[in-house]
Structure formats: C-alpha cells, structure tokens
Backbone as CSV, one residue per row, in Angstrom:
resi,resn,N_x,N_y,N_z,CA_x,CA_y,CA_z,C_x,C_y,C_z
1,UNK,82.596,143.240,182.159,83.296,142.065,182.423,82.993,141.060,181.084
2,UNK,83.821,140.587,180.414,83.888,139.711,179.388,83.128,138.585,179.792
3,UNK,82.183,137.586,179.209,81.779,136.609,179.459,82.734,135.431,179.291
4,UNK,84.039,135.805,178.972,85.155,134.965,178.772,86.245,135.049,179.686
5,UNK,85.973,136.324,180.533,87.113,136.240,181.547,87.249,135.062,182.264
6,UNK,88.487,134.744,183.014,88.969,133.731,183.572,88.872,132.204,182.759
7,UNK,88.180,132.312,181.529,87.907,130.760,180.784,89.198,130.699,179.867
8,UNK,90.016,131.779,179.440,90.995,131.542,178.390,91.932,130.604,178.454
9,UNK,92.720,130.392,179.716,93.832,129.497,179.989,92.814,127.952,179.900
10,UNK,91.824,127.893,180.390,91.432,126.292,180.306,90.717,126.249,178.813
11,UNK,90.341,127.333,178.029,90.060,126.940,176.777,91.028,126.700,175.882
12,UNK,92.528,127.328,176.052,93.687,126.834,175.410,93.945,125.243,175.923
13,UNK,93.849,124.790,176.890,94.247,123.680,177.201,93.221,122.415,177.101
14,UNK,92.020,122.939,177.224,91.096,121.552,177.429,90.216,121.574,176.196
15,UNK,89.752,122.523,175.161,88.897,122.662,174.381,89.195,121.729,172.896
16,UNK,88.121,120.672,172.654,88.853,119.625,171.596,89.313,120.480,170.389
17,UNK,90.005,120.008,169.653,90.538,120.591,168.301,89.624,120.512,167.135
18,UNK,90.208,120.633,166.079,89.159,120.715,164.913,89.456,119.238,164.260
19,UNK,88.471,118.602,163.795,88.777,117.185,163.387,89.626,117.149,161.863
20,UNK,90.327,116.257,161.930,91.261,116.361,160.728,90.606,116.446,159.320
21,UNK,89.340,115.666,159.294,88.665,115.400,157.907,88.184,117.183,157.723
22,UNK,87.724,118.039,158.971,87.358,119.271,158.563,88.497,120.149,157.949
23,UNK,89.599,119.805,158.436,90.924,120.491,157.751,91.187,120.306,156.383
24,UNK,90.931,119.023,156.138,91.105,118.478,154.744,90.029,119.225,153.759
25,UNK,88.856,119.163,154.320,87.883,119.856,153.673,87.868,121.361,153.421
26,UNK,88.520,122.068,154.517,88.695,123.450,154.211,89.911,123.761,153.410
27,UNK,91.130,122.969,153.442,92.156,122.963,152.663,91.754,122.865,151.207
28,UNK,91.085,121.985,150.841,90.656,121.776,149.518,90.046,123.086,148.904
29,UNK,89.426,123.924,149.638,88.687,125.067,148.939,89.845,126.145,148.573
30,UNK,90.981,126.087,149.080,92.056,126.889,148.708,93.317,126.371,147.891
31,UNK,93.343,124.815,147.878,94.331,124.294,147.218,94.923,124.711,145.938
32,UNK,94.050,125.396,145.060,94.290,125.686,143.939,95.095,127.099,143.571
33,UNK,94.935,128.056,144.864,95.700,129.239,145.036,97.018,129.101,145.393
34,UNK,97.822,129.980,144.589,99.276,130.196,145.291,99.001,130.812,146.360
35,UNK,98.623,132.057,146.426,98.261,132.759,147.677,97.314,132.849,148.303
36,UNK,96.945,132.349,149.539,95.978,131.964,150.379,96.029,132.651,151.495
37,UNK,94.889,133.453,151.900,94.557,134.296,153.067,93.255,133.574,153.768
38,UNK,93.572,133.265,155.061,92.728,132.834,155.973,92.240,134.001,156.800
39,UNK,90.924,134.280,157.012,90.289,135.035,157.859,89.675,134.482,159.064
40,UNK,89.880,134.312,160.349,89.375,133.416,161.323,88.713,134.383,162.435
41,UNK,87.281,134.349,162.353,86.477,135.263,162.971,86.068,134.600,164.498
42,UNK,86.112,135.433,165.520,85.842,134.803,166.595,87.006,133.647,167.103
43,UNK,88.036,133.978,167.016,89.291,133.013,166.698,89.350,132.123,168.259
44,UNK,88.736,133.011,169.266,89.334,132.166,170.265,90.809,132.075,170.691
45,UNK,91.274,130.679,171.039,92.653,130.752,171.505,93.426,130.281,170.101
46,UNK,92.734,130.350,168.868,93.504,129.987,167.650,93.470,128.670,167.146
47,UNK,92.650,127.939,167.601,92.695,126.414,167.050,92.421,126.305,165.682
48,UNK,91.573,127.386,165.009,91.421,126.893,163.534,92.455,127.398,162.746
49,UNK,93.198,128.549,163.139,94.284,128.780,162.435,95.734,127.914,162.537
50,UNK,95.863,127.374,163.636,96.792,126.717,163.869,96.751,125.450,163.142
51,UNK,95.492,125.001,163.191,95.094,123.684,162.209,95.407,123.814,160.852
52,UNK,95.224,125.039,160.304,95.386,125.375,158.801,96.549,126.090,158.540
53,UNK,97.337,126.120,159.268,98.555,127.159,159.021,99.544,126.463,157.814
54,UNK,99.475,124.844,157.732,100.210,124.526,156.781,99.332,124.719,155.202
55,UNK,98.166,125.340,155.478,97.407,124.990,154.097,97.215,126.631,153.471
56,UNK,97.618,127.747,154.203,97.584,128.915,154.039,99.102,129.696,153.716
57,UNK,98.951,130.880,153.339,100.056,131.569,153.429,99.948,133.230,154.272
58,UNK,98.770,133.430,154.618,98.666,134.458,155.478,97.205,134.191,156.326
59,UNK,97.265,134.589,157.719,96.289,134.405,158.572,95.988,135.539,159.211
60,UNK,94.514,136.117,159.130,94.244,136.980,160.088,93.548,136.546,161.283
61,UNK,93.728,136.743,162.554,93.014,136.117,163.611,91.984,137.532,164.190
62,UNK,90.595,137.501,164.246,90.149,138.222,164.857,89.333,138.085,165.973
63,UNK,89.517,138.415,167.211,89.031,138.092,168.448,88.775,139.428,169.415
64,UNK,87.767,139.612,169.915,87.538,140.606,170.941,88.047,140.685,172.131
65,UNK,87.991,139.356,172.903,88.564,139.231,174.090,90.094,139.051,174.265
66,UNK,90.507,139.782,174.933,92.100,139.939,175.297,92.936,138.734,175.705
67,UNK,92.147,138.304,176.643,92.740,137.102,177.095,92.821,135.847,176.034
68,UNK,91.716,135.475,175.451,91.804,134.714,174.411,92.862,135.069,173.416
69,UNK,92.916,136.235,172.835,93.592,136.717,171.999,95.311,136.227,172.302
70,UNK,95.491,136.593,173.702,96.901,136.233,174.066,97.237,134.816,173.905
71,UNK,96.191,134.059,174.215,96.501,132.801,174.060,96.578,132.107,172.780
72,UNK,96.076,133.019,171.809,95.984,132.564,170.460,97.401,132.916,169.981
73,UNK,98.023,134.081,170.478,99.208,134.886,170.092,100.324,133.758,170.446
74,UNK,100.197,133.085,171.525,101.249,132.263,172.204,101.052,130.894,171.254
75,UNK,99.822,130.522,170.780,99.922,129.312,169.843,100.176,129.266,168.598
76,UNK,100.088,130.711,168.229,100.719,130.739,166.611,102.095,131.224,166.598
77,UNK,102.468,131.685,167.527,103.904,132.159,167.624,104.904,131.026,166.851
78,UNK,105.856,131.806,165.863,106.742,130.881,165.287,106.347,130.267,163.867
79,UNK,105.066,130.407,163.658,104.603,129.819,162.205,105.098,130.170,161.330
80,UNK,105.494,129.586,160.079,106.296,129.795,158.961,105.218,130.581,157.743
81,UNK,104.379,131.376,158.584,103.193,132.076,157.491,103.110,133.441,158.341
82,UNK,102.680,134.479,157.685,102.384,135.843,157.975,100.933,135.614,159.072
83,UNK,101.089,136.341,160.352,99.785,135.963,161.130,99.752,137.585,161.730
84,UNK,98.593,138.168,161.396,98.003,139.396,162.180,97.040,139.035,162.918
85,UNK,97.368,139.441,164.098,96.125,139.596,165.488,95.300,140.804,165.406
86,UNK,94.090,140.550,165.808,93.019,141.738,165.472,92.159,141.809,166.870
87,UNK,92.417,142.670,167.583,91.695,142.527,169.082,90.422,143.444,168.603
88,UNK,89.426,142.591,168.121,88.343,143.394,167.900,87.259,142.381,167.777
89,UNK,85.991,142.881,167.369,84.872,142.048,167.158,84.706,141.332,165.561
90,UNK,83.981,140.546,165.059,84.207,140.377,163.878,83.077,141.346,163.165
91,UNK,82.157,141.777,163.738,81.227,142.986,163.636,82.093,144.270,163.190
92,UNK,83.058,144.649,164.003,83.974,145.832,163.564,85.300,145.684,162.936
93,UNK,85.568,144.302,162.772,86.919,144.314,162.028,86.845,145.139,160.706
94,UNK,87.762,145.677,160.241,87.920,146.554,159.341,89.387,146.623,158.664
95,UNK,89.448,145.795,157.841,90.848,145.483,157.213,91.021,146.576,156.113
96,UNK,92.306,146.774,155.613,92.679,147.679,154.340,91.419,147.621,153.194
97,UNK,91.194,148.740,152.378,90.348,148.341,151.424,90.822,147.484,150.486
98,UNK,92.061,147.049,150.258,92.743,146.085,149.207,92.497,144.619,149.793
99,UNK,92.135,144.769,151.101,92.209,143.119,151.762,91.052,142.306,151.118
100,UNK,91.504,140.935,150.952,90.632,139.969,150.354,91.022,138.776,150.770
101,UNK,89.957,138.150,151.640,90.300,136.817,152.153,89.707,135.569,151.157
102,UNK,90.826,134.632,151.068,90.121,133.529,150.254,89.151,132.439,151.066
103,UNK,89.404,132.417,152.485,88.726,131.465,153.230,88.172,132.298,154.718
104,UNK,86.980,132.348,155.053,86.707,132.896,156.055,86.217,131.572,157.046
105,UNK,86.686,131.626,158.400,86.135,130.432,159.391,85.618,130.961,160.643
106,UNK,84.518,130.549,160.890,83.980,130.821,161.921,83.670,129.358,162.968
107,UNK,84.314,129.359,163.774,84.165,128.003,164.856,83.864,128.169,165.888
108,UNK,82.505,127.683,166.204,82.059,127.566,167.571,81.875,129.089,168.248
109,UNK,81.497,130.068,167.400,81.607,131.274,167.720,80.388,132.026,166.885
110,UNK,79.703,131.263,165.790,78.778,132.073,165.087,77.639,132.637,165.978
111,UNK,77.272,131.756,166.980,75.971,132.192,167.812,76.197,133.330,168.482
112,UNK,77.397,133.868,168.768,77.688,135.103,169.431,77.570,136.348,168.773
113,UNK,77.427,136.207,167.424,77.668,137.262,166.416,76.428,137.858,165.880
114,UNK,76.602,138.967,165.661,75.203,139.405,164.553,75.601,139.178,163.459
115,UNK,74.975,138.149,163.106,75.057,137.023,162.081,74.954,137.915,160.367
116,UNK,73.875,138.630,160.154,73.565,139.223,159.026,74.484,140.431,158.970
117,UNK,75.082,140.933,159.936,76.072,142.230,159.814,77.421,141.509,159.439
118,UNK,77.757,140.525,160.193,79.201,139.894,159.777,79.048,139.185,158.318
119,UNK,78.084,138.794,157.818,78.070,138.161,156.429,78.007,139.352,155.545
120,UNK,77.280,140.500,155.854,77.284,141.566,155.081,78.564,142.082,154.731
121,UNK,79.088,142.450,156.103,80.676,142.919,155.866,81.491,142.162,155.154
122,UNK,81.368,140.868,155.137,82.428,139.980,154.463,82.266,140.111,152.960
123,UNK,81.253,140.398,152.215,81.363,140.592,150.922,82.194,141.407,150.626
124,UNK,82.698,142.638,151.129,83.692,143.626,150.727,84.989,143.240,151.303
125,UNK,85.124,141.906,151.595,86.601,141.662,152.066,87.111,140.223,151.642
126,UNK,86.430,139.773,150.566,86.590,138.376,150.187,86.695,138.551,148.788
127,UNK,87.469,137.396,148.363,87.533,137.189,146.886,86.312,136.775,146.267
128,UNK,86.301,136.954,144.858,84.970,136.471,144.391,84.658,135.099,144.684
129,UNK,85.710,134.039,144.738,85.526,132.687,144.767,85.864,132.326,146.071
130,UNK,85.669,133.221,147.161,85.979,132.809,148.487,84.922,131.884,149.042
131,UNK,85.251,131.064,150.234,84.490,130.302,150.871,84.320,130.640,152.456
132,UNK,83.222,130.710,152.883,82.665,130.901,154.268,82.519,129.733,154.873
133,UNK,83.179,129.459,156.123,82.948,128.247,156.828,82.361,128.567,158.370
134,UNK,81.074,128.119,158.431,80.428,127.992,159.665,80.755,126.783,160.229
135,UNK,81.340,126.584,161.617,81.712,125.199,162.223,81.197,125.148,163.637
136,UNK,80.900,123.818,164.079,80.393,123.769,165.547,80.265,122.158,165.709
137,UNK,80.334,122.118,167.051,79.780,120.650,167.593,79.031,120.484,168.671
138,UNK,78.330,121.503,169.138,77.556,121.453,170.282,78.584,121.422,171.528
139,UNK,78.296,120.848,172.634,79.109,120.832,173.969,78.787,119.712,174.850
140,UNK,79.459,119.654,175.928,79.054,118.567,176.714,77.703,119.026,177.512
141,UNK,77.234,120.307,177.567,75.732,120.500,177.891,74.950,119.623,176.866
142,UNK,75.055,119.851,175.681,74.137,119.372,174.763,74.187,117.539,174.402
143,UNK,75.400,117.240,174.775,75.524,115.929,174.536,74.712,114.980,175.187
144,UNK,74.538,113.590,174.659,73.303,112.750,175.723,73.881,111.576,175.545
145,UNK,74.531,111.477,176.628,75.025,110.202,177.335,74.680,110.253,178.559
146,UNK,74.881,108.838,179.426,74.543,108.793,180.753,75.497,109.856,181.628
147,UNK,76.748,109.694,181.294,77.526,110.521,182.269,77.447,111.841,181.884
148,UNK,77.136,112.339,180.684,76.757,113.998,180.327,75.454,114.493,181.057
149,UNK,74.604,113.630,180.768,73.214,113.845,181.651,73.447,114.119,182.892
150,UNK,74.203,113.132,183.813,74.373,113.394,185.061,75.082,114.654,185.362
151,UNK,76.237,115.035,184.424,76.887,116.013,184.710,76.111,117.284,184.724
152,UNK,75.527,117.256,183.573,74.468,118.797,183.628,73.533,118.548,184.658
153,UNK,72.994,117.681,185.168,72.204,117.763,186.191,72.723,118.359,187.366
154,UNK,73.888,117.852,187.603,74.770,118.455,188.762,74.836,119.896,188.591
155,UNK,75.292,120.427,187.381,75.485,121.935,187.034,74.088,122.726,187.466
156,UNK,73.118,122.037,186.760,72.030,122.663,187.222,71.504,122.975,188.476
157,UNK,72.010,121.566,189.303,71.655,121.868,190.817,72.202,123.012,191.559
158,UNK,73.346,123.671,190.945,74.363,124.938,191.635,73.558,125.975,190.723
159,UNK,73.613,126.042,189.393,73.274,126.976,188.546,71.979,127.353,188.365
160,UNK,70.858,126.357,188.439,69.585,126.641,188.009,69.249,125.784,186.757
161,UNK,68.000,125.413,186.083,67.715,124.693,185.228,68.037,125.332,184.014
162,UNK,68.170,126.785,183.751,68.318,127.125,182.407,70.060,127.569,182.194
163,UNK,70.386,127.024,180.940,71.756,127.038,180.817,72.355,128.429,180.732
164,UNK,73.467,128.653,181.323,74.091,130.338,181.539,74.960,130.353,180.214
165,UNK,75.090,131.686,180.091,76.194,132.078,179.127,76.889,133.478,179.633
166,UNK,77.573,132.909,180.857,78.268,133.885,181.545,77.873,134.452,182.709
167,UNK,78.498,135.342,183.706,77.862,135.781,184.653,76.644,136.478,184.456
168,UNK,75.476,136.378,184.958,74.434,137.305,184.711,73.575,137.133,183.423
169,UNK,73.810,136.270,182.696,73.295,135.731,181.452,72.923,134.720,181.363
170,UNK,71.761,134.451,180.526,71.141,133.266,180.148,71.545,132.807,178.760
171,UNK,71.419,131.576,178.340,71.904,131.307,176.701,70.658,131.310,176.146
172,UNK,70.641,132.023,174.948,69.648,132.411,174.032,69.886,131.309,172.667
173,UNK,68.999,130.264,172.462,69.293,129.316,171.713,68.824,129.687,170.371
174,UNK,69.594,129.597,169.178,69.618,129.982,167.848,68.591,128.916,167.285
175,UNK,67.724,129.120,166.951,66.777,128.267,166.302,66.390,127.929,164.776
176,UNK,67.553,128.836,163.888,67.596,128.666,162.422,68.967,128.111,162.344
177,UNK,68.829,127.303,161.378,70.041,126.310,160.806,71.133,127.500,160.159
178,UNK,72.217,127.438,160.726,73.281,127.996,159.813,73.029,128.007,158.174
179,UNK,72.832,126.960,157.835,72.621,126.819,156.324,71.616,127.620,155.651
180,UNK,70.588,127.931,156.521,69.573,129.018,156.034,69.927,130.331,156.036
181,UNK,70.569,130.609,157.055,71.334,131.916,157.242,72.236,132.295,156.106
182,UNK,73.021,131.306,155.782,74.221,131.584,154.687,73.416,131.740,153.547
183,UNK,72.289,130.892,153.046,71.745,130.758,152.011,71.103,132.368,151.644
184,UNK,70.723,133.111,152.696,70.097,134.245,152.508,71.055,135.402,152.392
185,UNK,72.855,135.005,152.414,73.471,135.907,152.272,74.156,135.920,150.821
186,UNK,75.037,136.625,150.687,75.633,136.470,149.267,76.481,135.321,149.154
187,UNK,76.739,134.555,150.110,77.243,133.251,150.235,76.397,132.227,150.159
188,UNK,75.321,132.118,148.947,74.295,131.468,148.916,74.260,130.042,148.589
189,UNK,75.367,129.544,148.021,75.726,128.339,147.390,76.174,127.741,148.735
190,UNK,75.389,126.740,149.215,75.541,126.099,150.574,75.834,124.675,150.410
191,UNK,76.807,124.282,151.191,76.863,122.945,151.334,77.134,122.442,152.718
192,UNK,76.498,121.299,153.360,76.579,121.003,154.803,77.394,119.557,154.628
193,UNK,78.261,119.374,155.713,79.243,118.500,155.929,79.090,118.005,157.459
194,UNK,78.828,116.624,157.850,78.891,116.272,159.258,79.726,115.387,159.315
195,UNK,80.707,115.318,160.237,82.020,114.685,160.626,81.696,113.907,161.907
196,UNK,81.639,112.733,162.013,81.436,111.839,163.188,82.931,112.210,163.935
197,UNK,82.764,112.287,165.341,83.775,112.565,166.099,83.531,111.435,167.240
198,UNK,84.489,110.568,167.727,84.569,109.900,169.032,85.654,110.700,169.877
199,UNK,85.475,111.046,171.294,86.160,111.606,172.223,86.266,110.858,173.329
200,UNK,87.382,110.758,174.089,87.713,110.010,175.057,88.326,111.059,175.985
201,UNK,87.439,111.185,177.076,87.737,112.353,178.131,88.091,111.224,179.480
202,UNK,88.965,112.436,180.232,89.179,111.921,181.362,88.509,112.674,182.477
203,UNK,88.579,112.442,183.820,87.738,113.364,184.824,88.504,114.752,184.859
204,UNK,89.987,114.702,184.614,90.521,115.871,184.568,90.313,116.927,183.320
205,UNK,90.250,116.275,182.287,89.960,117.002,181.091,88.635,117.568,181.072
206,UNK,87.560,116.674,181.318,86.212,117.255,181.599,86.127,118.436,182.787
207,UNK,86.628,118.477,183.643,86.711,119.470,184.630,87.667,120.851,184.152
208,UNK,88.395,120.562,183.078,89.191,121.884,182.722,88.243,122.296,181.323
209,UNK,87.695,121.713,180.669,86.662,121.622,179.795,85.647,122.673,180.358
210,UNK,85.013,122.148,181.424,83.767,122.912,182.010,84.385,124.217,182.236
211,UNK,85.390,124.414,182.952,85.898,125.829,183.250,86.338,126.773,182.076
212,UNK,86.226,126.205,180.888,86.552,126.755,179.770,85.368,127.416,179.152
213,UNK,83.912,126.750,179.515,82.749,127.385,178.832,82.047,128.603,179.560
214,UNK,81.104,129.005,178.972,80.283,130.022,179.593,79.268,129.685,180.301
215,UNK,79.079,128.358,180.212,77.751,127.704,181.093,78.381,127.052,182.491
216,UNK,79.538,126.993,182.653,80.065,126.231,183.900,81.704,126.870,184.264
217,UNK,81.835,128.173,183.884,83.024,128.947,184.249,82.957,128.711,186.007
218,UNK,84.231,129.042,186.287,84.393,128.813,187.834,83.587,130.028,188.497
219,UNK,83.706,131.336,188.025,83.000,132.580,188.894,81.538,132.017,188.768
220,UNK,80.955,131.406,187.895,79.412,131.383,188.191,79.028,130.452,189.539
221,UNK,79.905,129.726,189.980,79.582,128.781,191.473,80.067,129.954,192.407
222,UNK,80.671,130.632,192.323,81.091,131.581,193.562,81.787,130.914,194.519
223,UNK,81.372,130.779,195.869,81.961,130.402,196.771,81.757,128.749,196.945
224,UNK,80.865,128.155,196.037,80.561,126.878,196.116,81.474,125.999,194.833
225,UNK,82.338,127.015,194.358,83.134,125.931,193.463,83.846,124.867,193.637
226,UNK,84.491,124.999,195.037,85.060,123.574,195.136,84.374,122.668,195.732
227,UNK,83.206,123.046,196.153,82.159,121.756,196.491,81.575,121.174,195.305
228,UNK,81.135,122.057,194.269,81.037,121.344,192.875,81.996,120.795,192.269
229,UNK,83.176,121.210,192.324,84.308,120.361,191.767,84.451,119.119,192.242
230,UNK,84.367,118.994,193.704,84.615,117.815,194.348,83.506,116.674,194.004
231,UNK,82.266,117.434,193.859,81.288,116.392,193.254,81.281,115.839,192.140
232,UNK,81.489,116.684,191.371,81.693,116.591,189.826,83.059,115.328,189.438
233,UNK,83.875,115.669,190.031,85.145,114.767,190.143,84.657,113.289,190.508
234,UNK,83.879,113.128,191.502,83.273,111.891,192.320,82.216,111.399,191.321
235,UNK,81.459,112.202,190.491,80.500,111.638,189.687,81.205,111.197,188.051
236,UNK,82.311,111.763,187.762,83.005,111.517,186.635,83.721,110.148,186.977
237,UNK,84.432,109.909,188.017,84.874,108.886,188.209,84.169,107.685,188.499
238,UNK,82.994,108.006,188.881,82.027,106.944,188.826,81.593,106.195,187.418
239,UNK,81.327,107.072,186.770,81.050,106.746,185.475,81.992,106.271,184.616
240,UNK,83.192,106.453,184.746,84.369,106.201,183.933,84.445,104.804,183.598
241,UNK,84.662,104.636,182.372,84.908,103.077,182.262,86.438,102.586,181.436
242,UNK,86.790,101.435,181.256,88.149,101.292,180.795,88.714,102.289,179.915
243,UNK,87.698,102.805,178.738,87.854,103.684,177.839,87.824,105.244,178.396
244,UNK,87.855,105.130,179.687,87.444,106.696,179.963,86.120,107.060,179.869
245,UNK,85.674,108.330,179.589,84.488,109.006,179.497,84.212,109.108,177.840
246,UNK,83.479,108.478,177.365,83.372,108.346,175.688,82.198,109.485,175.461
247,UNK,82.386,110.258,174.366,81.437,111.042,173.768,81.709,110.879,172.308
248,UNK,80.180,110.579,171.686,80.120,110.495,170.370,79.458,112.054,169.773
249,UNK,80.386,112.662,169.035,79.640,114.062,168.683,79.607,113.938,166.995
250,UNK,79.012,115.209,166.644,78.920,115.234,165.219,79.550,116.973,164.960
251,UNK,80.505,116.857,164.209,80.974,118.234,163.841,80.609,118.557,162.610
252,UNK,79.948,119.774,162.752,79.201,120.319,161.713,80.116,121.334,160.771
253,UNK,79.656,121.273,159.381,80.708,122.338,158.593,79.743,122.880,157.573
254,UNK,79.583,123.993,157.604,78.483,124.631,156.584,79.344,125.477,155.944
255,UNK,79.370,125.485,154.337,80.233,126.093,153.671,79.323,127.099,152.552
256,UNK,79.753,128.232,152.560,78.944,129.095,151.603,79.868,129.765,150.667
257,UNK,79.526,129.794,149.466,79.888,130.710,148.455,79.313,131.371,147.713
258,UNK,79.552,132.572,146.795,78.713,133.118,146.369,77.984,132.492,145.129
259,UNK,76.582,132.872,145.018,75.947,132.111,143.974,76.163,132.707,142.519
C-alpha cells in the first residue's frame, strides 16, 4: 500500500499552493529561452506545473502514486502547453536520450527520494544552464503557534509521540540542509531564498489538510477517526479568532546550477 493511499483527493483540495514570489523566482530562470521545458519530480497533484504553466512550453510530470497522478491529470487538463504524465518514481524516470529539461522542480517531496541518485540522473537529462529547484515549507506538524501545538498534541494522543509517515512507518527527519546536498552534486552553484507566507485556515480546511498528510491520514486513526475529528474540530473552533486560524510559514527555495 502506498503511503499516499486515500490522501490524494484531500491533497488536491486542501494543500497550500506555491507562493507567487516563488513562481516569479523560478520564471526568471527560464525567461530568456524561447523553448522552456519543466520537469517536476514527485509532483503530487500537480501544483507546481499548474503554477508555472504560463512560464514554460513543455511540462513533464513525474509521480509514482497513481491516485496523485490522476488528480494532477485533472488539474492540468486543457492547459495551452504540452503536458506529459509519467507514473514512475524520480529515481526511475527515464526520458528519451535527447530529452533536456531547462528547469527541474521538487516541491515538498525531496525528503522521500534517494537524493544523490536523483541528482546524479539529472545530469544527463538537463541543459547545461538548467536550474534545479528544491522547495518546501514544513507542515502544520512543525508549525509553532498555540493552535498548532494543541493540534499536534491531540494527534499524538491518538497516534503516539513520534511523527508517522503513513501506515506502519515513522517519519525519518533529514538533518542535512538541501543546500549542502545540492552543493555536492553537479548543480553546485547554490542560492537560497526564504519567502514569508501568512496563511489563514478554517476548521474545515485544517481537517482536510490533515487528511492529506502522511502523519494524520484517516487510515492511521482506524476506528477512532470520527472521535479524533470531533475533538479536532472542537479544538480548532476554540482557538479560531476573527481572522481564522493564522499560520506564519517560511517557504524555502534552494536553487542549484552547474558550477
């Protein structure tokens, strides 16, 4: 069973999108090219390709979870650019020998990958001046506000202290900055950008978001899922203000180019 089983519809509906400043930053990397190929690895429901569709001429979407890829297919249908969907992992994606991407993006997925393998394989499928962008912004598990702390404690009451990573799995935190990992690859000219983001959640969108994650997906709670949701809704309603449930996040963009 995939760790993303049951989460794809919630992911498509409730995951925060890509900040406008991040889209603009990436767009500038290919702005001087007439033909611009985007390769998005671990694409999930296609948020990055959708955000960048107006800035590129071809898009390759790589996602190993069939449910996620189906959601991406729906989101990207009808775009005025060429879109190719690949139901495979980043490690196993094998394009034609002549294929060269101008921009490679990995958003909220690099921690699931064999990073050295992926970066090594990208050497042979990117243009000499290509940019590799690794992006992410933590989660409501790592957010530090009064309401997210209380919510995390409630999840731990049901699922245990350690963060889950799907059914039967514990989350393995990566202790190396992505900038270091990129610096040791062929894409060693590294830039880091931090974009401040303020999000306003509602009780409904938080619940939907939780069910999109590997740490609080519905199957993890088993027969207690309805009881958890009832208590989570009460907790969130109690903490909500006139502005809703506010989260201040940092969206990190790490860019690498050949040295």
